[in-house]
Backbone as XML, in Angstrom:
<?xml version="1.0"?>
<chain id="A" units="angstrom">
  <residue number="1" name="MET">
    <atom name="N" x="15.615" y="7.139" z="-2.317"/>
    <atom name="CA" x="14.519" y="6.342" z="-2.833"/>
    <atom name="C" x="14.733" y="4.885" z="-2.430"/>
  </residue>
  <residue number="2" name="LYS">
    <atom name="N" x="13.652" y="4.249" z="-2.004"/>
    <atom name="CA" x="13.691" y="2.835" z="-1.662"/>
    <atom name="C" x="13.134" y="2.021" z="-2.823"/>
  </residue>
  <residue number="3" name="ILE">
    <atom name="N" x="13.702" y="0.848" z="-3.008"/>
    <atom name="CA" x="13.145" y="-0.132" z="-3.924"/>
    <atom name="C" x="12.682" y="-1.297" z="-3.061"/>
  </residue>
  <residue number="4" name="ILE">
    <atom name="N" x="11.399" y="-1.615" z="-3.142"/>
    <atom name="CA" x="10.789" y="-2.657" z="-2.313"/>
    <atom name="C" x="10.291" y="-3.768" z="-3.234"/>
  </residue>
  <residue number="5" name="ARG">
    <atom name="N" x="10.544" y="-4.993" z="-2.858"/>
    <atom name="CA" x="10.046" y="-6.141" z="-3.620"/>
    <atom name="C" x="8.654" y="-6.484" z="-3.091"/>
  </residue>
  <residue number="6" name="ASP">
    <atom name="N" x="7.634" y="-6.401" z="-3.943"/>
    <atom name="CA" x="6.285" y="-6.697" z="-3.485"/>
    <atom name="C" x="6.046" y="-8.206" z="-3.403"/>
  </residue>
  <residue number="7" name="CYS">
    <atom name="N" x="4.862" y="-8.613" z="-2.942"/>
    <atom name="CA" x="4.565" y="-10.030" z="-2.732"/>
    <atom name="C" x="4.533" y="-10.821" z="-4.039"/>
  </residue>
  <residue number="8" name="PHE">
    <atom name="N" x="4.500" y="-10.142" z="-5.176"/>
    <atom name="CA" x="4.520" y="-10.799" z="-6.479"/>
    <atom name="C" x="5.938" y="-10.872" z="-7.050"/>
  </residue>
  <residue number="9" name="GLY">
    <atom name="N" x="6.917" y="-10.295" z="-6.332"/>
    <atom name="CA" x="8.304" y="-10.300" z="-6.784"/>
    <atom name="C" x="8.671" y="-9.119" z="-7.662"/>
  </residue>
  <residue number="10" name="ARG">
    <atom name="N" x="7.785" y="-8.137" z="-7.776"/>
    <atom name="CA" x="8.060" y="-6.961" z="-8.599"/>
    <atom name="C" x="8.755" y="-5.883" z="-7.755"/>
  </residue>
  <residue number="11" name="SER">
    <atom name="N" x="9.612" y="-5.094" z="-8.381"/>
    <atom name="CA" x="10.290" y="-3.982" z="-7.713"/>
    <atom name="C" x="9.398" y="-2.750" z="-7.751"/>
  </residue>
  <residue number="12" name="VAL">
    <atom name="N" x="9.202" y="-2.144" z="-6.582"/>
    <atom name="CA" x="8.330" y="-0.971" z="-6.449"/>
    <atom name="C" x="9.152" y="0.169" z="-5.861"/>
  </residue>
  <residue number="13" name="ARG">
    <atom name="N" x="9.085" y="1.343" z="-6.499"/>
    <atom name="CA" x="9.803" y="2.514" z="-6.010"/>
    <atom name="C" x="8.975" y="3.241" z="-4.945"/>
  </residue>
  <residue number="14" name="LEU">
    <atom name="N" x="9.636" y="3.654" z="-3.874"/>
    <atom name="CA" x="9.030" y="4.537" z="-2.871"/>
    <atom name="C" x="9.960" y="5.733" z="-2.741"/>
  </residue>
  <residue number="15" name="THR">
    <atom name="N" x="9.557" y="6.851" z="-3.341"/>
    <atom name="CA" x="10.422" y="8.030" z="-3.357"/>
    <atom name="C" x="10.328" y="8.787" z="-2.037"/>
  </residue>
  <residue number="16" name="GLU">
    <atom name="N" x="11.310" y="9.628" z="-1.793"/>
    <atom name="CA" x="11.298" y="10.465" z="-0.594"/>
    <atom name="C" x="10.130" y="11.449" z="-0.647"/>
  </residue>
  <residue number="17" name="GLU">
    <atom name="N" x="9.803" y="11.911" z="-1.835"/>
    <atom name="CA" x="8.682" y="12.847" z="-1.990"/>
    <atom name="C" x="7.369" y="12.165" z="-1.597"/>
  </residue>
  <residue number="18" name="ARG">
    <atom name="N" x="7.163" y="10.923" z="-2.027"/>
    <atom name="CA" x="5.939" y="10.193" z="-1.685"/>
    <atom name="C" x="5.902" y="9.872" z="-0.195"/>
  </residue>
  <residue number="19" name="THR">
    <atom name="N" x="7.046" y="9.504" z="0.378"/>
    <atom name="CA" x="7.115" y="9.231" z="1.813"/>
    <atom name="C" x="6.742" y="10.481" z="2.608"/>
  </residue>
  <residue number="20" name="ALA">
    <atom name="N" x="7.290" y="11.624" z="2.208"/>
    <atom name="CA" x="6.961" y="12.881" z="2.896"/>
    <atom name="C" x="5.475" y="13.191" z="2.764"/>
  </residue>
  <residue number="21" name="HIS">
    <atom name="N" x="4.917" y="12.950" z="1.585"/>
    <atom name="CA" x="3.476" y="13.176" z="1.362"/>
    <atom name="C" x="2.650" y="12.312" z="2.316"/>
  </residue>
  <residue number="22" name="ILE">
    <atom name="N" x="3.007" y="11.044" z="2.406"/>
    <atom name="CA" x="2.258" y="10.109" z="3.255"/>
    <atom name="C" x="2.362" y="10.503" z="4.725"/>
  </residue>
  <residue number="23" name="LEU">
    <atom name="N" x="3.564" y="10.847" z="5.151"/>
    <atom name="CA" x="3.791" y="11.131" z="6.571"/>
    <atom name="C" x="3.309" y="12.521" z="6.994"/>
  </residue>
  <residue number="24" name="ARG">
    <atom name="N" x="2.864" y="13.344" z="6.033"/>
    <atom name="CA" x="2.261" y="14.632" z="6.390"/>
    <atom name="C" x="0.971" y="14.436" z="7.177"/>
  </residue>
  <residue number="25" name="HIS">
    <atom name="N" x="0.349" y="13.289" z="6.990"/>
    <atom name="CA" x="-0.881" y="12.985" z="7.703"/>
    <atom name="C" x="-0.506" y="12.412" z="9.070"/>
  </residue>
  <residue number="26" name="GLN">
    <atom name="N" x="-0.913" y="13.093" z="10.134"/>
    <atom name="CA" x="-0.477" y="12.752" z="11.485"/>
    <atom name="C" x="-0.752" y="11.306" z="11.860"/>
  </residue>
  <residue number="27" name="GLU">
    <atom name="N" x="-1.861" y="10.747" z="11.389"/>
    <atom name="CA" x="-2.199" y="9.375" z="11.750"/>
    <atom name="C" x="-1.226" y="8.361" z="11.161"/>
  </residue>
  <residue number="28" name="MET">
    <atom name="N" x="-0.395" y="8.777" z="10.188"/>
    <atom name="CA" x="0.558" y="7.880" z="9.553"/>
    <atom name="C" x="1.935" y="7.922" z="10.223"/>
  </residue>
  <residue number="29" name="ALA">
    <atom name="N" x="2.088" y="8.744" z="11.261"/>
    <atom name="CA" x="3.369" y="8.829" z="11.970"/>
    <atom name="C" x="3.781" y="7.449" z="12.462"/>
  </residue>
  <residue number="30" name="GLY">
    <atom name="N" x="5.006" y="7.070" z="12.201"/>
    <atom name="CA" x="5.541" y="5.790" z="12.645"/>
    <atom name="C" x="5.167" y="4.615" z="11.759"/>
  </residue>
  <residue number="31" name="MET">
    <atom name="N" x="4.470" y="4.846" z="10.653"/>
    <atom name="CA" x="4.014" y="3.753" z="9.784"/>
    <atom name="C" x="4.938" y="3.537" z="8.571"/>
  </residue>
  <residue number="32" name="GLU">
    <atom name="N" x="6.033" y="4.272" z="8.474"/>
    <atom name="CA" x="6.893" y="4.187" z="7.300"/>
    <atom name="C" x="7.383" y="2.759" z="7.046"/>
  </residue>
  <residue number="33" name="THR">
    <atom name="N" x="7.857" y="2.092" z="8.086"/>
    <atom name="CA" x="8.363" y="0.726" z="7.885"/>
    <atom name="C" x="7.231" y="-0.253" z="7.583"/>
  </residue>
  <residue number="34" name="GLU">
    <atom name="N" x="6.032" y="0.062" z="8.045"/>
    <atom name="CA" x="4.886" y="-0.818" z="7.778"/>
    <atom name="C" x="4.485" y="-0.778" z="6.307"/>
  </residue>
  <residue number="35" name="ILE">
    <atom name="N" x="4.722" y="0.323" z="5.642"/>
    <atom name="CA" x="4.420" y="0.413" z="4.205"/>
    <atom name="C" x="5.217" y="-0.657" z="3.466"/>
  </residue>
  <residue number="36" name="GLU">
    <atom name="N" x="6.482" y="-0.754" z="3.770"/>
    <atom name="CA" x="7.348" y="-1.764" z="3.137"/>
    <atom name="C" x="6.858" y="-3.171" z="3.477"/>
  </residue>
  <residue number="37" name="ARG">
    <atom name="N" x="6.523" y="-3.389" z="4.735"/>
    <atom name="CA" x="6.073" y="-4.719" z="5.157"/>
    <atom name="C" x="4.768" y="-5.117" z="4.472"/>
  </residue>
  <residue number="38" name="VAL">
    <atom name="N" x="3.832" y="-4.175" z="4.340"/>
    <atom name="CA" x="2.551" y="-4.479" z="3.692"/>
    <atom name="C" x="2.754" y="-4.825" z="2.215"/>
  </residue>
  <residue number="39" name="LEU">
    <atom name="N" x="3.681" y="-4.152" z="1.557"/>
    <atom name="CA" x="3.957" y="-4.493" z="0.147"/>
    <atom name="C" x="4.534" y="-5.901" z="0.031"/>
  </residue>
  <residue number="40" name="GLN">
    <atom name="N" x="5.338" y="-6.290" z="0.999"/>
    <atom name="CA" x="5.998" y="-7.596" z="0.944"/>
    <atom name="C" x="5.075" y="-8.735" z="1.366"/>
  </residue>
  <residue number="41" name="SER">
    <atom name="N" x="4.213" y="-8.463" z="2.345"/>
    <atom name="CA" x="3.386" y="-9.532" z="2.902"/>
    <atom name="C" x="1.997" y="-9.016" z="3.299"/>
  </residue>
  <residue number="42" name="PRO">
    <atom name="N" x="1.168" y="-8.664" z="2.326"/>
    <atom name="CA" x="-0.148" y="-8.103" z="2.648"/>
    <atom name="C" x="-1.148" y="-9.186" z="3.033"/>
  </residue>
  <residue number="43" name="ALA">
    <atom name="N" x="-2.187" y="-8.774" z="3.737"/>
    <atom name="CA" x="-3.301" y="-9.683" z="3.997"/>
    <atom name="C" x="-4.121" y="-9.866" z="2.725"/>
  </residue>
  <residue number="44" name="GLU">
    <atom name="N" x="-4.219" y="-8.785" z="1.944"/>
    <atom name="CA" x="-5.012" y="-8.840" z="0.725"/>
    <atom name="C" x="-4.542" y="-7.761" z="-0.247"/>
  </residue>
  <residue number="45" name="VAL">
    <atom name="N" x="-4.649" y="-8.066" z="-1.541"/>
    <atom name="CA" x="-4.375" y="-7.087" z="-2.601"/>
    <atom name="C" x="-5.584" y="-7.077" z="-3.517"/>
  </residue>
  <residue number="46" name="ARG">
    <atom name="N" x="-6.053" y="-5.879" z="-3.832"/>
    <atom name="CA" x="-7.183" y="-5.728" z="-4.741"/>
    <atom name="C" x="-6.798" y="-4.829" z="-5.904"/>
  </residue>
  <residue number="47" name="GLY">
    <atom name="N" x="-7.393" y="-5.127" z="-7.051"/>
    <atom name="CA" x="-7.222" y="-4.253" z="-8.203"/>
    <atom name="C" x="-8.145" y="-3.058" z="-8.062"/>
  </residue>
  <residue number="48" name="SER">
    <atom name="N" x="-7.699" y="-1.915" z="-8.541"/>
    <atom name="CA" x="-8.518" y="-0.715" z="-8.502"/>
    <atom name="C" x="-9.658" y="-0.828" z="-9.505"/>
  </residue>
  <residue number="49" name="CYS">
    <atom name="N" x="-10.837" y="-0.335" z="-9.119"/>
    <atom name="CA" x="-11.984" y="-0.319" z="-10.030"/>
    <atom name="C" x="-11.870" y="0.811" z="-11.049"/>
  </residue>
  <residue number="50" name="SER">
    <atom name="N" x="-11.080" y="1.842" z="-10.739"/>
    <atom name="CA" x="-11.023" y="3.010" z="-11.612"/>
    <atom name="C" x="-9.773" y="3.075" z="-12.485"/>
  </residue>
  <residue number="51" name="ASP">
    <atom name="N" x="-8.743" y="2.247" z="-12.166"/>
    <atom name="CA" x="-7.494" y="2.306" z="-12.934"/>
    <atom name="C" x="-6.881" y="0.901" z="-12.940"/>
  </residue>
  <residue number="52" name="ASP">
    <atom name="N" x="-6.855" y="0.279" z="-14.114"/>
    <atom name="CA" x="-6.337" y="-1.088" z="-14.220"/>
    <atom name="C" x="-4.867" y="-1.213" z="-13.845"/>
  </residue>
  <residue number="53" name="SER">
    <atom name="N" x="-4.141" y="-0.113" z="-13.851"/>
    <atom name="CA" x="-2.710" y="-0.181" z="-13.542"/>
    <atom name="C" x="-2.424" y="0.067" z="-12.058"/>
  </residue>
  <residue number="54" name="VAL">
    <atom name="N" x="-3.470" y="0.144" z="-11.247"/>
    <atom name="CA" x="-3.314" y="0.418" z="-9.811"/>
    <atom name="C" x="-3.774" y="-0.781" z="-8.990"/>
  </residue>
  <residue number="55" name="GLN">
    <atom name="N" x="-2.986" y="-1.120" z="-7.961"/>
    <atom name="CA" x="-3.350" y="-2.171" z="-7.014"/>
    <atom name="C" x="-3.254" y="-1.626" z="-5.600"/>
  </residue>
  <residue number="56" name="LEU">
    <atom name="N" x="-4.151" y="-2.124" z="-4.732"/>
    <atom name="CA" x="-4.213" y="-1.665" z="-3.351"/>
    <atom name="C" x="-3.813" y="-2.814" z="-2.433"/>
  </residue>
  <residue number="57" name="PHE">
    <atom name="N" x="-2.765" y="-2.608" z="-1.635"/>
    <atom name="CA" x="-2.243" y="-3.609" z="-0.711"/>
    <atom name="C" x="-2.770" y="-3.286" z="0.686"/>
  </residue>
  <residue number="58" name="TYR">
    <atom name="N" x="-3.326" y="-4.305" z="1.370"/>
    <atom name="CA" x="-3.956" y="-4.066" z="2.674"/>
    <atom name="C" x="-3.381" y="-4.964" z="3.768"/>
  </residue>
  <residue number="59" name="GLU">
    <atom name="N" x="-3.309" y="-4.401" z="4.965"/>
    <atom name="CA" x="-3.012" y="-5.161" z="6.181"/>
    <atom name="C" x="-3.758" y="-4.477" z="7.321"/>
  </residue>
  <residue number="60" name="PHE">
    <atom name="N" x="-4.324" y="-5.286" z="8.225"/>
    <atom name="CA" x="-5.052" y="-4.709" z="9.362"/>
    <atom name="C" x="-4.116" y="-4.534" z="10.546"/>
  </residue>
  <residue number="61" name="TYR">
    <atom name="N" x="-4.231" y="-3.362" z="11.193"/>
    <atom name="CA" x="-3.460" y="-3.057" z="12.406"/>
    <atom name="C" x="-4.455" y="-2.763" z="13.524"/>
  </residue>
  <residue number="62" name="ALA">
    <atom name="N" x="-4.409" y="-3.591" z="14.571"/>
    <atom name="CA" x="-5.344" y="-3.431" z="15.684"/>
    <atom name="C" x="-5.083" y="-2.152" z="16.467"/>
  </residue>
  <residue number="63" name="GLN">
    <atom name="N" x="-3.817" y="-1.691" z="16.443"/>
    <atom name="CA" x="-3.479" y="-0.488" z="17.199"/>
    <atom name="C" x="-2.729" y="0.491" z="16.299"/>
  </residue>
  <residue number="64" name="THR">
    <atom name="N" x="-3.412" y="1.579" z="15.950"/>
    <atom name="CA" x="-2.771" y="2.709" z="15.272"/>
    <atom name="C" x="-3.076" y="3.941" z="16.106"/>
  </residue>
  <residue number="65" name="LEU">
    <atom name="N" x="-2.619" y="5.081" z="15.665"/>
    <atom name="CA" x="-2.913" y="6.314" z="16.403"/>
    <atom name="C" x="-4.404" y="6.633" z="16.404"/>
  </residue>
  <residue number="66" name="VAL">
    <atom name="N" x="-5.139" y="6.037" z="15.481"/>
    <atom name="CA" x="-6.579" y="6.303" z="15.389"/>
    <atom name="C" x="-7.406" y="5.030" z="15.575"/>
  </residue>
  <residue number="67" name="GLY">
    <atom name="N" x="-6.848" y="4.046" z="16.264"/>
    <atom name="CA" x="-7.568" y="2.816" z="16.545"/>
    <atom name="C" x="-7.297" y="1.737" z="15.517"/>
  </residue>
  <residue number="68" name="GLY">
    <atom name="N" x="-8.061" y="0.665" z="15.560"/>
    <atom name="CA" x="-7.886" y="-0.434" z="14.623"/>
    <atom name="C" x="-8.261" y="-0.020" z="13.210"/>
  </residue>
  <residue number="69" name="LYS">
    <atom name="N" x="-7.319" y="-0.137" z="12.291"/>
    <atom name="CA" x="-7.539" y="0.314" z="10.898"/>
    <atom name="C" x="-6.770" y="-0.580" z="9.933"/>
  </residue>
  <residue number="70" name="TRP">
    <atom name="N" x="-7.222" y="-0.575" z="8.698"/>
    <atom name="CA" x="-6.478" y="-1.176" z="7.601"/>
    <atom name="C" x="-5.476" y="-0.152" z="7.090"/>
  </residue>
  <residue number="71" name="LEU">
    <atom name="N" x="-4.241" y="-0.597" z="6.866"/>
    <atom name="CA" x="-3.266" y="0.233" z="6.151"/>
    <atom name="C" x="-3.392" y="-0.133" z="4.681"/>
  </residue>
  <residue number="72" name="CYS">
    <atom name="N" x="-3.666" y="0.845" z="3.851"/>
    <atom name="CA" x="-3.774" y="0.641" z="2.410"/>
    <atom name="C" x="-2.586" y="1.324" z="1.738"/>
  </residue>
  <residue number="73" name="VAL">
    <atom name="N" x="-1.837" y="0.563" z="0.951"/>
    <atom name="CA" x="-0.720" y="1.113" z="0.175"/>
    <atom name="C" x="-1.118" y="1.013" z="-1.298"/>
  </residue>
  <residue number="74" name="VAL">
    <atom name="N" x="-1.157" y="2.152" z="-1.953"/>
    <atom name="CA" x="-1.602" y="2.237" z="-3.341"/>
    <atom name="C" x="-0.385" y="2.265" z="-4.258"/>
  </residue>
  <residue number="75" name="VAL">
    <atom name="N" x="-0.331" y="1.309" z="-5.182"/>
    <atom name="CA" x="0.821" y="1.193" z="-6.097"/>
    <atom name="C" x="0.321" y="1.254" z="-7.532"/>
  </residue>
  <residue number="76" name="LYS">
    <atom name="N" x="1.006" y="2.046" z="-8.338"/>
    <atom name="CA" x="0.697" y="2.132" z="-9.773"/>
    <atom name="C" x="1.752" y="1.349" z="-10.536"/>
  </residue>
  <residue number="77" name="TYR">
    <atom name="N" x="1.278" y="0.532" z="-11.484"/>
    <atom name="CA" x="2.151" y="-0.314" z="-12.297"/>
    <atom name="C" x="2.006" y="0.041" z="-13.776"/>
  </residue>
  <residue number="78" name="PRO">
    <atom name="N" x="2.555" y="1.188" z="-14.201"/>
    <atom name="CA" x="2.562" y="1.458" z="-15.637"/>
    <atom name="C" x="3.562" y="0.498" z="-16.301"/>
  </residue>
  <residue number="79" name="PRO">
    <atom name="N" x="3.551" y="0.382" z="-17.618"/>
    <atom name="CA" x="4.513" y="-0.525" z="-18.265"/>
    <atom name="C" x="5.957" y="-0.183" z="-17.861"/>
  </residue>
  <residue number="80" name="ASP">
    <atom name="N" x="6.697" y="-1.193" z="-17.462"/>
    <atom name="CA" x="8.123" y="-1.059" z="-17.127"/>
    <atom name="C" x="8.399" y="-0.168" z="-15.926"/>
  </residue>
  <residue number="81" name="ASP">
    <atom name="N" x="7.471" y="-0.053" z="-14.994"/>
    <atom name="CA" x="7.698" y="0.756" z="-13.799"/>
    <atom name="C" x="6.700" y="0.315" z="-12.724"/>
  </residue>
  <residue number="82" name="ALA">
    <atom name="N" x="6.962" y="0.729" z="-11.497"/>
    <atom name="CA" x="6.032" y="0.523" z="-10.385"/>
    <atom name="C" x="6.429" y="1.493" z="-9.281"/>
  </residue>
  <residue number="83" name="PHE">
    <atom name="N" x="5.440" y="2.197" z="-8.739"/>
    <atom name="CA" x="5.759" y="3.146" z="-7.678"/>
    <atom name="C" x="4.579" y="3.318" z="-6.733"/>
  </residue>
  <residue number="84" name="VAL">
    <atom name="N" x="4.904" y="3.626" z="-5.469"/>
    <atom name="CA" x="3.885" y="3.899" z="-4.462"/>
    <atom name="C" x="3.307" y="5.279" z="-4.738"/>
  </residue>
  <residue number="85" name="VAL">
    <atom name="N" x="1.983" y="5.335" z="-4.846"/>
    <atom name="CA" x="1.293" y="6.602" z="-5.050"/>
    <atom name="C" x="1.011" y="7.253" z="-3.699"/>
  </residue>
  <residue number="86" name="THR">
    <atom name="N" x="0.446" y="6.460" z="-2.783"/>
    <atom name="CA" x="0.110" y="6.968" z="-1.458"/>
    <atom name="C" x="-0.139" y="5.789" z="-0.521"/>
  </residue>
  <residue number="87" name="ALA">
    <atom name="N" x="-0.356" y="6.078" z="0.723"/>
    <atom name="CA" x="-0.740" y="5.088" z="1.732"/>
    <atom name="C" x="-1.588" y="5.814" z="2.770"/>
  </residue>
  <residue number="88" name="TYR">
    <atom name="N" x="-2.569" y="5.090" z="3.291"/>
    <atom name="CA" x="-3.464" y="5.717" z="4.252"/>
    <atom name="C" x="-4.128" y="4.646" z="5.116"/>
  </residue>
  <residue number="89" name="LEU">
    <atom name="N" x="-4.707" y="5.090" z="6.225"/>
    <atom name="CA" x="-5.458" y="4.201" z="7.106"/>
    <atom name="C" x="-6.938" y="4.311" z="6.764"/>
  </residue>
  <residue number="90" name="THR">
    <atom name="N" x="-7.637" y="3.187" z="6.818"/>
    <atom name="CA" x="-9.042" y="3.178" z="6.447"/>
    <atom name="C" x="-9.800" y="2.144" z="7.279"/>
  </residue>
  <residue number="91" name="ASP">
    <atom name="N" x="-11.124" y="2.339" z="7.363"/>
    <atom name="CA" x="-11.967" y="1.401" z="8.099"/>
    <atom name="C" x="-12.308" y="0.160" z="7.291"/>
  </residue>
  <residue number="92" name="GLN">
    <atom name="N" x="-12.338" y="0.299" z="5.964"/>
    <atom name="CA" x="-12.741" y="-0.847" z="5.141"/>
    <atom name="C" x="-11.993" y="-0.863" z="3.815"/>
  </residue>
  <residue number="93" name="LEU">
    <atom name="N" x="-11.956" y="-2.050" z="3.217"/>
    <atom name="CA" x="-11.297" y="-2.240" z="1.933"/>
    <atom name="C" x="-12.192" y="-1.708" z="0.824"/>
  </residue>
  <residue number="94" name="LYS">
    <atom name="N" x="-11.563" y="-1.151" z="-0.195"/>
    <atom name="CA" x="-12.327" y="-0.668" z="-1.349"/>
    <atom name="C" x="-12.793" y="-1.851" z="-2.187"/>
  </residue>
  <residue number="95" name="ALA">
    <atom name="N" x="-13.833" y="-1.616" z="-2.972"/>
    <atom name="CA" x="-14.302" y="-2.643" z="-3.899"/>
    <atom name="C" x="-13.219" y="-2.909" z="-4.929"/>
  </residue>
  <residue number="96" name="GLY">
    <atom name="N" x="-13.233" y="-4.108" z="-5.455"/>
    <atom name="CA" x="-12.246" y="-4.471" z="-6.480"/>
    <atom name="C" x="-11.964" y="-5.947" z="-6.407"/>
  </residue>
  <residue number="97" name="ASP">
    <atom name="N" x="-11.457" y="-6.497" z="-7.493"/>
    <atom name="CA" x="-11.140" y="-7.921" z="-7.529"/>
    <atom name="C" x="-9.955" y="-8.234" z="-6.629"/>
  </residue>
  <residue number="98" name="THR">
    <atom name="N" x="-10.095" y="-9.280" z="-5.818"/>
    <atom name="CA" x="-8.996" y="-9.718" z="-4.963"/>
    <atom name="C" x="-7.996" y="-10.497" z="-5.811"/>
  </residue>
  <residue number="99" name="ILE">
    <atom name="N" x="-6.738" y="-10.071" z="-5.785"/>
    <atom name="CA" x="-5.700" y="-10.752" z="-6.568"/>
    <atom name="C" x="-4.633" y="-11.372" z="-5.671"/>
  </residue>
  <residue number="100" name="TRP">
    <atom name="N" x="-4.734" y="-11.157" z="-4.352"/>
    <atom name="CA" x="-3.864" y="-11.781" z="-3.361"/>
    <atom name="C" x="-4.658" y="-11.947" z="-2.086"/>
  </residue>
  <residue number="101" name="PRO">
    <atom name="N" x="-4.665" y="-13.012" z="-1.385"/>
    <atom name="CA" x="-3.823" y="-14.165" z="-1.692"/>
    <atom name="C" x="-4.310" y="-14.890" z="-2.937"/>
  </residue>
  <residue number="102" name="LYS">
    <atom name="N" x="-3.346" y="-15.524" z="-3.606"/>
    <atom name="CA" x="-3.685" y="-16.270" z="-4.809"/>
    <atom name="C" x="-4.543" y="-17.460" z="-4.430"/>
  </residue>
  <residue number="103" name="LYS">
    <atom name="N" x="-5.510" y="-17.760" z="-5.269"/>
    <atom name="CA" x="-6.406" y="-18.882" z="-4.986"/>
    <atom name="C" x="-6.069" y="-20.062" z="-5.865"/>
  </residue>
</chain>
């Protein structure tokens, strides 16, 4: 299990089970280290519209296996914990309040 410090200074767990889940999707091959980087230095972080304890970390990659895409890393922050739920490539950011960069 990895412990990653996010851009807010919080410790986030990335388990081997979650990593295996993410990498099962062929388009995510080779993106494992980018998940850590996006948590540390994202272009944008948005709060989830459906779950107040979830935040979505985004960074744009001009070249992925499926073309230019945003890498979205989904993190859940229940009380006294934080862990990566999933990560995926997407064409656009989901709706939600922007909480990073700080204004």
